N, C-alpha and C positions, 0 to 999 in steps of 0.2 A: 827353802831354808826351814820353814816350819816342820816339814816332814822329816828332814835329815836330823834336826836337833831335837825332835819330839816336843816342840814348843807350841803346838797348835792351840791347845786350850788356853794356856796363860797369855799367849800373844793376842788371841782373838778377844779374850776377856779384857785385856788392857786396851785394845782398840775400841771395844764397845764402851768401856768406862770413859774414854777420852772424847768419844764422838756423840754419845747420846745425851739428851737433855736430862738434867738432874731429876726433874719432876716425874719422868716416866721410866727411869732406869731401874727402879727397884723391882726385883722379882717377888711376886706374891707367894707367901708360904701357905700352901693349902693343907689343911689338917687331914689326917686319916679319916676322921669322922665325916668330913665333907665328901671325900672320895668314896667312902662306903655307902653314902647316901645316894650316889648316882643310880638311877634306874637302869634296868637291862636295856641292851641295844634294841631288842625286839618289842619293847613295850614303851611307846612314846606317842605324843599327841601330834606329831608332825615334824618334818625336817625344816631347819632354818639354816640357810647358807650364810656363812660369814667370811668375807673376803679380807685377806691379810695383805697389805701393801708395804707396810713399814718393816724395818728390821728389828723392832723392839715392841712386839704386839701385846703389851699388857692389857690394853683395853679390850681387844678382841677375845683374849682368853678368859678374862673376867666375865664378859658377857656370855661366852659359851658355857662357862661353869654355872652361871646363874640360870641359864636356860635349861641346862642338863638337870639341875636340881628341881626344876619345875616341869619335869617329864617331857621336855622337848628333845629332839635329836639334832644338836648343832653339828654342822659339817664345816670345819675350818679349811679354807682353800687358799693356797699360796702358789706363787710361781717360783720354781727352783731352776730356772734356766730354759724352760720350754718356749717362752715367748721371745720374740726378737729383741725387745727392749724390756728390761727388768722394771724400770721405774720412769717416771716423767721428770726426774731430776738427773741432770748430767753429772756423773761422778768422775769423768775423765779417767785418769789412771787408777783410781780406787774403785771403779765400778765392780770389778771382780771381788775386791775385798768386801764391798757392801753385800754382795751375794753370799760370800763365805760367812760373814757375821750373821746374816739372816738365817742361814742354815744352822749355824751353831746355836743361835738363840732359840730357834724352833725346837731343837732337841731338848734344850733345858726346859722350855715351857711344856712340851709334851710330857716329859717326865714329871714335872711338878704338878700339873693339873690332870695327868692321866687322860689326856685328850689328844687324839692323833690329828696331824695336819695332812690333808690330801693335796699332793701336787696337781696343779691344773692339767698337766700333761697326762695324768691318769684318766682324765675324762675325755681325752681325744682318742678316737678309735685308731687301731694300729694301721688301718688303711687310709687314714686321713691325709689328704693332699692340700698343700697351701694353694690358695688362688693366685693367679698371675696379676701382679701389680707393677711389674717392671716398666710398663709404658706410662705410668701415671706420674703427674707432677703436682705440686702443691695446689690445692684448690679444686682438683678434679673430683667429680662426684664418684662416690663408691658406696655401694650398699651391700648389706648382708640380709637377704630377704627384703623386708620392708623397714629395716633399720638403716638410717643414714649414718655412716661411720665418719664421714668427712669432717663435720664440725668438731667433734671431740678429738679427732686426730690432729687437726690444725691447732687446737688449744694445747694439746700435749706436746706438739712440736715446738710451739712458742716457749713453753715452760722448759723443755729440755734444752733448747738453744739459748734460753734466757733473752729473747728478743721478740718484739711485737711484729716488726716488718719481716716478712718471709720472701725469699727470692726464688721464683720458680725455675730460674736458670742455674741455680746453685746445686751441684751434685750432692753436697752434704745435706742441704735443706730437704731436697727431694728424697734422699735415702732415709732420713729420720721420719719424714712424713709417711713413706711407704711402710716402714717398719711398724709404725703405730697403726696403720690400716690393718696389717697382718695381725697385730696384737688384738685389735677389735674383733676381727673375724674368728680368730682362734678362741677368744673368750666366749663369744656368742655361741660358737659351735659346742664348746665344752659345757656351757650352762644348759643348753638345750638337751644335751645328753643326760645331764643330771635330772632335769625335769621329767624326762621320759622314764627314768629308773626309780625316782624317789617321789614321795608325797611332799613336795616342797610347799610350805605355807607362807614363807617370808624370806627376804634376803636383807643382809646388812652389808654395806659397801662403803667405799671411800668417797672422795670428792666427785661431785656430779659433773664438773666441767670437763674432766679428762677421761680418756679411754677406759682406764682400769676401774672407774666407778660408773661412768655413763652407760657403757655397753651392758654390764650385768643388770643394771636397773631397767634399761630398755627391754632386754629379753624377758625379765621377770614380769614387767608390766604388760607386755604383749600377751602373756599367758595369764593375766589377771592375778598375779601374785604380788602382794604389797612389797615395796622396796623402801628401806630406811637408811638414813645416814647417822652415824654416831657423831655427836658434837661435844668437843671438850670445852670446859670452862673452868673458872676459878671462883670459888666461893669461900671467903674468909681465909685465904691463903691455902686452901685445900683444893686439889684437882678433883673435878667431878665431871661426869659426862651424862648425856641424855640421848635418846633416840628421837629423831625428827623424821616425819614422812617426807619422802623425796620431793613431793609437790610443794612443800613449804620452803624448801631451800633451793629449788631449781633456779638456774640462772636465766631460763628462757621466758616463762610466762610472767607478764605483769599487766595489770589492768589500767587502761588509760583513765578510767573514771576515778580510781584511787589517786593516781598522780595528780589529776586536775583538782581533786578535792583538797589535797595537801597544799598545792600551789595557791589556791584561792583562800585558804583558811587564814584568818587574822588572829594572831596571838593576843590574848588578854593579859592583864597584869597578874591575874590568878594563875594563868598558865606559866608565866615567867617565875613566879614564886614556887610553883610546883617543880619546875626544872631545877631551880637553884637548890631546892631541898634534896632532890635526888642526885644532882650533879654538883656537889659543893666545890669541886675544883674549878668550875666555870665562874664562880662568883667573884674571884679576885680580878684585879685589873693588870697584874704584872704579866709579862711575857716570859715564859720559861724557855731557855735554849737547851739544846741537847748536844751530845757528842757528834751528831751527824751534821751540825752546822759547819759549813766550809770555814777553813782557816781565815781569820781576819774579818769574817762576816759578823755583823752586829744584829742580825735579824731584821725585822720590819721596823724602820725608823718611825718615830712619832711625827705626825703631820696633821695640819688643819684640813688637808684635802680629804676627800672621800676615798677610803682604801678598800679595794676589792682583792680578795685572796682566792686564787684558782687552785684547787687541790687535785693533783694527778693521782691516778691509781698506779700500782706497779704494772709496768707496761706488758710484761709477759704473763700476767695473771689471767687464768681462764675466764674470770668473771667479765672480761672485756669483750666477750664474743657471744652475747645473747642473740637469739634469732629474731627477736622483736625489738631491736634497739632503734632509737630515734635517728642515730647516725650509723652508717654501715662501717665506718672506720674511726678508730680512736683519734687519729691525728686530724681527721676532718672536723670532728667535734671540737678539738682543741683550737684549731685555726679559726673556726667560725666564732668560738667564744672570744678569742683574743681580738679578732677583727671587729666584733660587735662592741667590745668594751673600749677599744682604742679610739673610737670616734668621740669619746666623752673627755674633753680636756680637764674636767674637774676631778678626774679619777687617777689614783695611783693603783696600778694593777700589778700584783705579785703572783708569780707562778711557782707553786711549791711542788718539788719532786717528792715522790713517796719515799719514806725512810727505808723501805725494802730494797731500794737500789743500793744503799750502802750496807744494809744488814745482810741481805741474801744474795746480792750481786746481780749484775745485769750486763749484757753485751750491747745495749742500746739505751743510752741515757737520755733523759728529757732535755738536759742542757744542750746536748749535741744537736738535737732536733731544733731547739729554739734558736741556736746560733745559725 
């Protein structure tokens, strides 16, 4: 329909306006003075790879422009259909629309910033052949060289299917898992080709838990190239971002000594005053309800008994799969926690689902498991 009626651009622009967050939808207007200040392609201090995952890459283009002005050579990399799965979010029937919007937005940003986007397929050699994964099922080990692709592929599968529990007998679950394995192999192969052709001094990528961020970071770090994650935040109602080294945000390593020290620390009254000063919303005694509270629910009732609140994470979030976790399975932790608390008759125990179940959706609710 778009092609027949000539409505490609206005239709995609309307789709973008309706689906993107207000805070990141604005296209930055880059002045001619900025563009003229870009150094030549052959005169730079090194190449920095910037991976684009989202369909509205304001952050990545701003970073690339800033790096360009500082005499670096930013290479923006995006998938335009070369990978089996475009994203770790399942878009169902609008998946192709998401890819179309992404391509449309890239064209706008390329023109506005005068910075090209390289399709990841361009870094795959013409004779490249996919590895055979048709025999694999969820949880089977699979490596690209010395990089274990299985953990981020499982995390990506959970996010794509929006469920924590995965069934190795399910054809759909296995298909998604295998597609993410291929995504990881192709990304690793492409990045290695770039490293062989360019003087890459750093890489900036997305979330570490998933294939599209974890694999590029692993490949870079194996070659002793620093890997960074951009982190968005809000300061006085303005969106800001910063770069953090991957090791500071990685879901895998944590030090038992730090955990033990926190557990053993006893808060003083000065500590509490400091907390109240920095977190004024915690100083009140009232309980605030939100629109995510179930109908007819009144929240946690007041009681003279000791109340314990168990807070659940979003079940399909990749942060639930660290390699050095105290429990190998989220539900094992939850069952152990409930069993431990249930033997204390003086306690009222409340289990709170993550609001992301209502905001972002899930195909496996905490309430269903509890029932």
